[in-house]
C-alpha positions as CSV (number, residue, x, y, z in Angstrom):
1,M,-92.6,-49.6,45.7
2,A,-89.1,-49.0,47.1
3,K,-86.3,-48.5,44.6
4,Y,-82.7,-49.8,45.0
5,S,-79.2,-49.0,43.9
6,I,-76.2,-51.2,43.9
7,G,-72.7,-50.2,44.7
8,V,-69.7,-52.4,44.0
9,D,-66.4,-51.7,45.8
10,Y,-63.4,-53.3,44.1
11,G,-60.7,-53.5,46.8
12,T,-57.2,-54.9,46.7
13,E,-58.0,-58.5,47.3
14,S,-61.8,-58.8,46.9
15,A,-64.9,-57.0,45.7
16,R,-68.0,-56.2,47.7
17,A,-71.6,-55.4,46.5
18,L,-74.0,-53.3,48.6
19,L,-77.7,-53.1,48.0
20,L,-79.1,-49.7,49.1
21,N,-82.8,-48.9,49.7
22,I,-82.9,-45.4,48.3
23,D,-86.2,-44.5,50.1
24,T,-85.1,-45.6,53.6
25,A,-81.3,-45.1,53.3
26,Q,-81.0,-48.7,54.6
27,E,-78.1,-50.9,53.5
28,V,-80.3,-54.0,53.1
29,A,-77.7,-56.6,52.0
30,S,-74.0,-56.9,51.2
31,S,-71.9,-59.7,49.6
32,A,-68.1,-60.1,49.1
33,M,-65.9,-62.4,47.1
34,A,-62.2,-62.7,46.9
35,Y,-60.6,-62.5,43.4
36,P,-60.0,-66.0,42.1
37,H,-56.4,-65.2,41.1
38,G,-55.8,-63.0,44.1
39,V,-52.9,-60.5,44.1
40,M,-50.0,-61.8,42.0
41,D,-46.8,-60.5,43.4
42,E,-44.5,-63.5,43.0
43,T,-45.7,-65.5,39.9
44,L,-48.3,-65.5,37.2
45,P,-50.9,-68.2,37.2
46,D,-48.6,-70.4,35.0
47,G,-45.7,-69.9,37.4
48,T,-43.9,-67.2,35.4
49,P,-41.8,-65.4,38.0
50,L,-42.3,-61.7,38.8
51,G,-39.7,-59.2,39.7
52,Q,-39.3,-57.2,43.0
53,D,-42.1,-54.7,43.8
54,W,-44.5,-56.2,41.3
55,A,-48.3,-56.4,42.1
56,L,-50.6,-57.7,39.4
57,E,-54.2,-58.9,39.1
58,H,-56.2,-60.7,36.5
59,P,-59.0,-58.6,34.9
60,D,-61.3,-61.6,34.3
61,D,-61.7,-61.7,38.1
62,Y,-63.5,-58.3,38.1
63,I,-66.3,-59.8,36.0
64,E,-66.3,-63.1,37.8
65,V,-67.1,-61.6,41.1
66,L,-70.1,-59.7,39.7
67,K,-71.7,-63.0,38.7
68,V,-71.8,-63.9,42.4
69,I,-72.1,-60.9,44.6
70,I,-74.8,-59.0,42.7
71,P,-77.3,-62.0,42.5
72,D,-76.4,-62.7,46.1
73,V,-77.5,-59.3,47.5
74,L,-80.8,-59.5,45.7
75,K,-81.4,-63.0,47.0
76,Q,-80.5,-62.1,50.6
77,A,-82.9,-59.1,50.6
78,G,-85.6,-60.8,48.6
79,V,-85.6,-57.8,46.2
80,S,-86.7,-58.1,42.6
81,K,-84.2,-57.0,39.9
82,D,-87.1,-54.9,38.5
83,D,-86.7,-52.5,41.5
84,V,-82.9,-51.9,40.9
85,I,-82.6,-48.5,39.1
86,G,-78.9,-47.8,39.3
87,I,-75.4,-49.2,39.7
88,G,-72.1,-47.5,40.6
89,I,-68.6,-48.9,41.1
90,D,-65.4,-47.7,42.8
91,F,-61.9,-49.1,42.5
92,T,-58.4,-48.9,43.8
93,A,-56.2,-46.6,41.6
94,C,-54.0,-46.3,39.7
95,T,-55.0,-49.9,38.7
96,V,-54.4,-50.0,35.0
97,L,-54.5,-52.6,32.2
98,P,-53.7,-52.8,28.4
99,I,-56.6,-53.7,26.2
100,K,-57.6,-54.1,22.5
101,K,-60.2,-51.7,21.0
102,D,-63.1,-54.0,21.9
103,G,-62.0,-54.1,25.5
104,T,-60.3,-57.5,25.4
105,P,-57.4,-57.5,27.9
106,L,-54.1,-58.4,26.4
107,C,-53.5,-61.1,29.0
108,D,-56.5,-63.0,27.6
109,L,-54.8,-63.3,24.2
110,P,-52.8,-66.6,23.9
111,E,-49.6,-64.8,22.8
112,F,-49.5,-62.7,25.9
113,T,-50.7,-65.0,28.8
114,K,-47.1,-65.5,29.9
115,N,-46.1,-61.8,29.7
116,P,-46.5,-60.0,33.1
117,H,-46.9,-56.7,31.4
118,A,-50.1,-57.9,29.7
119,Y,-51.9,-58.1,33.1
120,V,-53.4,-55.5,35.4
121,K,-50.8,-53.4,37.3
122,L,-52.4,-53.0,40.7
123,W,-52.2,-49.7,42.6
124,K,-49.4,-50.9,44.8
125,H,-47.2,-52.1,41.8
126,H,-44.0,-50.2,42.5
127,A,-41.7,-51.7,39.9
128,A,-42.0,-48.5,37.8
129,Q,-40.0,-46.5,40.3
130,P,-37.1,-45.9,37.9
131,E,-39.5,-44.5,35.4
132,A,-41.1,-42.3,38.1
133,N,-37.7,-41.0,39.1
134,R,-36.8,-40.1,35.5
135,L,-40.2,-38.5,34.9
136,N,-39.9,-36.3,37.9
137,Q,-36.3,-35.3,36.9
138,I,-37.3,-34.4,33.4
139,A,-40.5,-32.6,34.5
140,A,-38.5,-30.5,37.0
141,E,-35.8,-29.7,34.4
142,R,-38.5,-28.5,32.0
143,G,-40.4,-26.5,34.7
144,E,-43.6,-28.4,34.1
145,D,-46.3,-26.7,36.1
146,F,-48.3,-29.9,36.8
147,L,-45.7,-31.1,39.3
148,A,-46.9,-28.6,41.9
149,R,-50.4,-30.0,41.7
150,Y,-49.1,-33.4,42.8
151,G,-47.0,-32.3,45.7
152,G,-43.8,-32.0,43.6
153,K,-43.6,-35.6,42.5
154,I,-45.4,-38.1,40.3
155,S,-45.7,-41.5,42.1
156,S,-44.5,-44.8,40.7
157,E,-48.1,-46.0,41.5
158,W,-49.5,-43.7,38.7
159,L,-50.4,-44.3,35.1
160,V,-47.5,-42.8,33.1
161,P,-44.7,-44.5,35.0
162,K,-46.5,-47.8,34.7
163,V,-47.1,-47.4,31.0
164,W,-43.5,-46.3,30.4
165,Q,-42.3,-49.4,32.2
166,V,-44.4,-51.5,29.7
167,L,-42.7,-49.6,26.9
168,N,-39.2,-50.1,28.3
169,E,-39.5,-53.7,29.3
170,A,-42.1,-55.2,26.9
171,P,-42.4,-53.0,23.8
172,E,-44.3,-55.8,22.1
173,V,-47.0,-55.4,24.7
174,Y,-47.1,-51.6,24.3
175,E,-47.2,-52.0,20.5
176,A,-50.1,-54.4,20.7
177,T,-52.1,-52.3,23.1
178,D,-54.8,-50.2,21.6
179,K,-55.7,-48.5,25.0
180,F,-54.3,-48.4,28.5
181,I,-57.3,-47.9,30.8
182,E,-58.0,-47.7,34.5
183,A,-59.7,-50.9,35.7
184,T,-62.7,-48.9,37.0
185,D,-63.2,-47.5,33.5
186,W,-62.7,-50.9,31.9
187,V,-65.4,-52.5,34.1
188,I,-67.8,-49.7,33.1
189,M,-66.9,-50.4,29.5
190,M,-67.8,-54.0,30.0
191,L,-71.1,-53.1,31.7
192,T,-72.3,-50.5,29.2
193,G,-70.3,-51.0,26.0
194,N,-69.1,-47.4,26.3
195,E,-65.6,-46.1,27.0
196,R,-66.3,-43.4,29.6
197,R,-63.1,-42.4,31.4
198,N,-63.8,-40.7,34.7
199,S,-62.3,-37.3,35.8
200,C,-61.2,-38.7,39.2
201,T,-58.7,-41.2,38.0
202,A,-57.7,-39.1,35.0
203,G,-57.0,-36.1,37.3
204,Y,-55.3,-37.8,40.2
205,K,-53.5,-40.6,38.4
206,A,-52.9,-39.6,34.8
207,I,-51.8,-35.9,35.1
208,W,-55.1,-34.6,33.5
209,H,-56.4,-31.1,34.4
210,K,-60.0,-29.9,33.8
211,R,-58.8,-26.6,32.3
212,K,-55.4,-27.5,30.9
213,G,-55.9,-31.1,29.8
214,Y,-52.9,-33.4,29.7
215,P,-49.2,-32.3,29.6
216,S,-47.9,-31.3,26.1
217,K,-46.7,-33.8,23.5
218,E,-43.3,-32.2,23.9
219,F,-43.2,-33.4,27.5
220,Y,-44.0,-37.0,26.6
221,K,-41.5,-36.8,23.8
222,A,-38.9,-35.6,26.3
223,L,-39.6,-38.7,28.4
224,D,-39.2,-41.0,25.4
225,P,-39.8,-40.2,21.7
226,R,-42.0,-43.3,21.5
227,L,-44.4,-41.7,24.1
228,E,-44.9,-38.5,22.1
229,N,-48.5,-39.4,21.1
230,L,-49.3,-41.5,24.2
231,V,-52.5,-39.6,25.0
232,D,-54.0,-39.7,21.5
233,E,-52.9,-43.2,20.6
234,K,-53.2,-45.1,23.9
235,L,-55.4,-43.0,26.2
236,S,-58.3,-40.6,25.5
237,R,-59.1,-36.9,25.8
238,D,-62.8,-37.6,26.4
239,I,-63.1,-37.3,30.2
240,Y,-66.4,-37.5,32.1
241,P,-67.2,-35.9,35.4
242,L,-68.2,-37.9,38.5
243,G,-72.0,-38.3,38.7
244,T,-72.2,-38.6,34.9
245,K,-74.3,-41.5,33.5
246,A,-71.8,-43.8,31.6
247,G,-74.7,-45.6,29.9
248,E,-77.0,-48.5,30.6
249,L,-76.5,-52.1,31.4
250,T,-76.2,-54.1,28.2
251,P,-78.5,-57.2,27.7
252,Q,-75.5,-59.5,27.7
253,M,-74.1,-58.1,31.0
254,A,-77.5,-57.9,32.5
255,S,-78.0,-61.6,31.9
256,L,-74.6,-62.4,33.3
257,I,-75.0,-60.6,36.6
258,G,-78.8,-61.0,37.2
259,L,-80.1,-57.5,36.5
260,N,-82.4,-56.0,33.9
261,P,-81.0,-54.4,30.7
262,G,-81.2,-50.6,30.8
263,V,-80.2,-50.1,34.4
264,A,-78.4,-46.7,34.7
265,V,-74.6,-47.1,35.3
266,A,-72.5,-44.3,36.7
267,V,-69.0,-43.5,35.5
268,G,-66.3,-45.2,37.6
269,N,-64.9,-43.8,40.7
270,V,-62.0,-44.3,43.2
271,D,-62.6,-46.1,46.5
272,A,-61.2,-43.3,48.7
273,H,-62.8,-40.4,46.8
274,V,-66.3,-42.0,46.6
275,S,-66.2,-42.4,50.4
276,V,-66.2,-38.6,51.1
277,P,-69.9,-38.0,50.2
278,A,-70.7,-41.4,51.7
279,M,-69.8,-39.9,55.0
280,G,-71.9,-36.8,54.5
281,V,-68.8,-34.6,53.9
282,T,-69.5,-32.0,51.2
283,S,-67.7,-28.9,52.5
284,P,-64.1,-27.8,53.3
285,G,-62.2,-28.3,56.6
286,K,-63.0,-32.0,57.0
287,M,-60.6,-34.8,56.3
288,V,-61.9,-38.2,55.5
289,M,-59.5,-41.1,56.2
290,V,-60.3,-44.4,54.4
291,M,-58.4,-46.8,56.6
292,G,-57.5,-50.3,55.5
293,T,-54.4,-51.9,54.1
294,S,-53.4,-48.4,53.3
295,I,-54.9,-45.0,54.1
296,C,-56.2,-42.3,51.8
297,H,-56.7,-38.8,53.2
298,M,-59.3,-36.7,51.4
299,V,-60.0,-33.0,51.9
300,L,-62.2,-30.5,50.1
301,N,-61.4,-26.9,49.5
302,D,-62.8,-24.0,47.5
303,K,-59.4,-23.1,46.0
304,E,-56.5,-24.8,44.3
305,V,-53.2,-24.3,46.2
306,E,-49.9,-26.2,46.1
307,V,-49.3,-28.6,49.0
308,P,-45.9,-30.3,48.9
309,G,-46.0,-34.1,49.0
310,I,-49.7,-34.7,48.4
311,C,-51.0,-37.1,45.8
312,G,-52.9,-34.4,43.9
313,V,-55.5,-31.7,43.7
314,V,-58.3,-32.0,41.1
315,E,-61.2,-29.7,40.4
316,D,-64.5,-31.6,40.8
317,G,-62.3,-34.6,41.7
318,I,-64.5,-35.7,44.6
319,I,-67.7,-33.7,44.2
320,P,-68.8,-30.9,41.8
321,G,-67.8,-27.4,42.5
322,L,-64.9,-28.0,44.9
323,Y,-61.3,-28.9,44.7
324,G,-60.6,-32.4,46.0
325,Y,-57.2,-33.0,47.7
326,E,-55.7,-36.4,48.1
327,A,-52.8,-37.7,50.2
328,G,-52.1,-41.1,51.6
329,Q,-49.9,-43.8,53.2
330,S,-48.9,-46.8,51.2
331,A,-49.1,-49.3,54.0
332,V,-51.0,-49.3,57.3
333,G,-53.2,-52.3,57.9
334,D,-50.7,-54.2,55.7
335,I,-47.9,-53.4,58.3
336,F,-50.0,-54.8,61.1
337,A,-50.8,-57.9,59.1
338,W,-47.1,-58.4,58.2
339,Y,-46.2,-58.2,61.9
340,M,-48.9,-60.7,62.9
341,E,-47.9,-63.2,60.1
342,T,-44.1,-62.8,60.4
343,C,-43.1,-61.7,63.9
344,L,-45.7,-62.8,66.5
345,P,-44.3,-65.5,68.8
346,N,-46.1,-68.9,68.7
347,E,-46.6,-68.6,72.5
348,Y,-48.9,-65.6,71.9
349,K,-50.9,-67.5,69.3
350,L,-51.3,-70.4,71.7
351,Q,-52.4,-68.1,74.5
352,A,-55.0,-66.4,72.3
353,E,-56.3,-69.8,71.1
354,Q,-56.7,-71.0,74.7
355,R,-58.7,-67.9,75.5
356,G,-60.9,-68.4,72.4
357,I,-59.9,-65.0,70.8
358,S,-57.9,-64.1,67.7
359,A,-54.2,-63.4,67.9
360,F,-55.0,-59.8,66.8
361,E,-57.4,-59.3,69.7
362,Y,-54.9,-60.8,72.2
363,L,-52.1,-58.6,70.9
364,R,-54.3,-55.5,70.9
365,E,-55.4,-56.2,74.5
366,K,-51.7,-56.3,75.6
367,A,-50.8,-53.3,73.6
368,S,-53.7,-51.3,75.0
369,R,-52.3,-51.7,78.5
370,L,-49.2,-49.8,77.5
371,K,-48.9,-46.0,78.1
372,P,-47.7,-43.7,75.3
373,G,-43.9,-43.7,75.4
374,Q,-43.6,-46.6,77.8
375,S,-41.9,-48.9,75.3
376,G,-39.1,-46.5,74.4
377,L,-39.6,-47.4,70.7
378,I,-40.3,-45.3,67.7
379,A,-40.8,-46.6,64.1
380,L,-40.9,-45.2,60.6
381,D,-44.0,-46.5,58.7
382,W,-42.5,-47.1,55.3
383,W,-42.9,-50.9,54.9
384,N,-44.3,-50.2,51.4
385,G,-42.5,-46.9,50.8
386,N,-43.9,-43.4,51.5
387,R,-46.7,-42.0,49.5
388,S,-47.2,-38.7,51.3
389,V,-45.4,-36.4,52.0
390,L,-42.1,-37.8,50.6
391,V,-43.5,-39.6,47.6
392,D,-40.8,-42.2,47.5
393,A,-41.4,-45.9,47.1
394,D,-37.7,-46.7,47.7
395,L,-38.0,-45.9,51.4
396,T,-38.3,-48.8,53.8
397,G,-39.5,-49.3,57.4
398,M,-37.5,-49.0,60.6
399,V,-38.0,-49.6,64.4
400,L,-35.6,-47.8,66.8
401,G,-35.0,-48.3,70.5
402,M,-35.3,-52.1,70.9
403,T,-33.6,-53.9,73.8
404,L,-33.4,-57.4,75.1
405,T,-36.5,-56.7,77.2
406,T,-38.6,-55.4,74.3
407,K,-41.9,-57.2,74.0
408,P,-44.0,-58.1,70.9
409,E,-46.9,-55.8,72.0
410,E,-44.5,-52.9,72.4
411,I,-43.3,-53.3,68.8
412,Y,-46.9,-53.6,67.6
413,R,-48.0,-50.5,69.4
414,A,-44.9,-48.6,68.0
415,L,-46.0,-49.6,64.5
416,I,-49.5,-48.3,65.1
417,E,-48.1,-45.1,66.4
418,A,-45.8,-44.7,63.4
419,T,-48.7,-44.8,61.0
420,A,-50.5,-42.2,63.2
421,Y,-47.4,-40.0,63.0
422,G,-47.5,-40.4,59.2
423,T,-51.1,-39.2,59.2
424,K,-50.1,-36.2,61.3
425,M,-47.3,-35.3,58.9
426,I,-50.0,-35.2,56.2
427,I,-52.4,-33.1,58.3
428,D,-49.7,-30.6,59.1
429,A,-48.7,-30.3,55.4
430,F,-52.3,-29.4,54.6
431,N,-52.7,-26.9,57.4
432,D,-49.3,-25.3,56.7
433,N,-50.2,-24.6,53.1
434,G,-53.6,-23.1,53.5
435,V,-55.9,-26.2,53.2
436,E,-57.5,-26.3,56.7
437,V,-58.2,-29.6,58.5
438,K,-60.3,-29.1,61.5
439,E,-62.3,-32.3,61.7
440,L,-61.5,-36.0,61.1
441,Y,-63.8,-38.6,59.7
442,A,-62.9,-42.3,59.3
443,C,-64.2,-45.3,57.5
444,G,-62.8,-48.7,56.5
445,G,-61.8,-51.9,58.3
446,L,-59.5,-50.3,60.8
447,A,-62.0,-47.5,61.7
448,E,-64.7,-50.1,62.1
449,K,-62.8,-52.8,64.0
450,D,-59.8,-51.5,65.8
451,P,-60.5,-49.1,68.7
452,L,-56.8,-49.1,69.8
453,V,-55.7,-47.7,66.4
454,M,-58.4,-45.1,66.4
455,Q,-57.7,-43.9,69.9
456,I,-54.0,-43.6,69.1
457,Y,-54.8,-41.6,65.9
458,A,-57.1,-39.2,67.9
459,D,-54.3,-38.7,70.5
460,V,-51.5,-38.2,68.0
461,T,-53.5,-35.7,65.8
462,N,-55.3,-34.1,68.8
463,L,-58.5,-34.2,66.8
464,E,-61.8,-35.9,67.5
465,I,-62.6,-38.7,65.0
466,K,-66.1,-39.4,63.7
467,I,-66.8,-42.9,62.4
468,S,-69.0,-44.1,59.5
469,Q,-71.8,-46.3,60.6
470,S,-71.5,-48.2,57.3
471,A,-69.2,-51.2,57.2
472,Q,-69.0,-50.7,53.4
473,T,-68.5,-46.9,53.0
474,P,-67.0,-47.0,49.5
475,A,-69.7,-49.3,48.2
476,L,-72.3,-47.0,49.8
477,G,-70.8,-44.1,48.0
478,A,-70.8,-46.0,44.7
479,A,-74.5,-46.9,45.3
480,M,-75.2,-43.2,45.9
481,F,-73.7,-42.3,42.6
482,G,-75.8,-45.1,41.0
483,A,-78.9,-43.5,42.5
484,V,-77.8,-40.1,41.2
485,V,-77.4,-41.2,37.5
486,A,-80.8,-43.0,37.7
487,G,-82.3,-39.6,38.5
488,K,-85.1,-38.4,40.7
489,E,-87.8,-39.3,38.2
490,K,-86.9,-43.0,38.5
491,G,-86.7,-42.8,42.3
492,G,-83.0,-41.7,42.7
493,F,-81.5,-38.2,43.2
494,D,-80.7,-35.3,41.0
495,S,-77.3,-34.6,42.6
496,I,-74.7,-36.1,45.0
497,F,-75.4,-33.2,47.4
498,E,-79.0,-34.4,47.7
499,A,-77.9,-37.9,48.3
500,A,-75.3,-36.9,50.9
501,K,-78.0,-35.1,53.0
502,V,-80.1,-38.3,53.5
503,I,-78.1,-41.4,52.9
504,P,-74.9,-41.4,55.1
505,K,-75.0,-42.2,58.9
506,L,-72.3,-41.7,61.5
507,K,-71.8,-43.7,64.7
508,D,-72.9,-41.9,67.9
509,A,-69.6,-42.7,69.6
510,T,-66.5,-40.8,68.6
511,Y,-62.8,-41.0,69.5
512,K,-61.7,-38.0,71.5
513,P,-58.1,-37.1,72.3
514,I,-56.9,-37.9,75.8
515,P,-55.0,-34.8,77.0
516,E,-52.3,-36.7,78.9
517,N,-51.7,-38.9,75.9
518,V,-51.6,-35.9,73.6
519,K,-48.8,-34.4,75.6
520,I,-46.5,-37.4,75.4
521,Y,-47.3,-37.9,71.7
522,E,-46.3,-34.3,71.0
523,E,-42.8,-35.2,72.3
524,L,-42.6,-38.5,70.4
525,F,-43.8,-36.9,67.2
526,K,-40.9,-34.5,67.3
527,E,-38.5,-37.5,67.4
528,Y,-40.4,-39.1,64.6
529,K,-40.1,-36.0,62.5
530,I,-36.4,-35.9,63.0
531,L,-36.0,-39.5,61.8
532,H,-38.5,-38.9,59.0
533,D,-36.5,-36.0,57.5
534,Y,-33.1,-37.7,58.2
535,F,-33.9,-40.9,56.4
536,G,-36.5,-39.6,54.0
537,R,-35.2,-36.2,52.7
538,G,-31.6,-37.1,51.8
539,P,-29.2,-36.7,54.7
540,N,-29.0,-40.5,54.9
541,D,-30.1,-42.7,52.0
542,V,-29.1,-45.9,53.7
543,M,-32.5,-47.5,52.9
544,K,-32.0,-46.9,49.2
545,R,-28.4,-48.2,49.3
546,L,-29.6,-51.4,51.1
547,K,-32.3,-51.9,48.6
548,A,-29.8,-51.5,45.7
549,I,-27.5,-54.1,47.3
550,K,-30.5,-56.4,47.8
551,E,-31.5,-56.1,44.1
552,R,-27.9,-56.6,42.9
553,V,-27.4,-59.8,45.0
554,A,-30.8,-61.1,44.0
555,N,-30.1,-60.7,40.4
556,A,-26.5,-62.0,40.5
């Protein structure tokens, strides 16, 4: 009898479940559900307004979706719950929430339902930028060695700035919080009853090191005397490696989501990181790009070196025995969606409708006819700040070169090109600092659905791009880890290396660089780099001054 594992991928706006036949490596069913509360970036459910750069979610949604998507994949496939031996999950990160000791989120307590700081702070919550700036200043002044592991800066997206923001703006929430916990670890806690914090989020998002642990108490005290005992009072020093069994599904949760009690549950993981073995990548020299609303760039290496501007390097952070490097771009698909929703002329929408195609397809078709450099445009891809290599959420986007004859498809193509240049900046940073990138692998919505984007990326980077055959690569990776913690005796695997040899599949077709396009993009990239450094490295901080004026006027 075939055995199955379930992977659940918690994305920015929805969750997806994937049912994997472990024996055949077949993805037999998948199901998705949007979070009932969605992303809250303007108001709480009761109408309480949120500030600029906020992005929250409701933790109850993470359990609600499981009640639907897990029974649905079993029903679709006609598979008995008796044959499911493992479950794994992955999540966006840093996506963090305050809880009580028993796991109850503070936002579920009546006294905190109107307090924004009691909810989940989503990965793209950037309102803790002042705390991040101060943290980086203090760490640099103290000569903290951890800064180098994170490219020289800790991001406002990460745990400590977000927790510090809670302390500064809602000390009552901080005081009432027993634990600040990553959402992926919280869901695992709900499934198993065990608090099992994973090494991936701890290493990349909470300044934890396998050999050195967390920064010293003196460092936290230097940030704020009230944070001196943050780790021991509000976090945990018990960190579990990826591929570790977190526990087994409790009877209560099993009943709730339609599985048997006792199913093996893997410790939580991060969506980008879990995608690396799900593409069969288990050795250095290969970059995996997880391409969706944002992009995460993942690379393996056998040594720990300093790479300026990356998000982090963590030993065993992706797979055991190797150092996992992460970099990323804060907005990619989000930029394209913004342009479609905000800037596309109604005439184009009507023409697309008349032809029976989507506005995206229509615009892509027109943009595909343009040659590189034909528009005379160049853009900076900082619509949601810059994650790598500048690590600055206060930066904003720009399009240069527009005239009275500029067309919508030219702007759209320039935005795509800008995100590709951003990826090339990251690849160059790795190569220049001893972490070789010789091959590109891609998965996610953009890799699966947008050939124009992928061809431009191949041309700009001058690297062939291999594409995952799976439409749900993170969920596939989560299911693989579920099969690993179930173990070989029960029909799973004894290691992620074993799973990565037989489960992942790549598409036959790849995206190869077009030599004449590569030549033009080399010229354009030089111009991008000049603008990148001019606006991003200090010579002209106009973007930050404009943002400050905006905030002052908005709050007047």
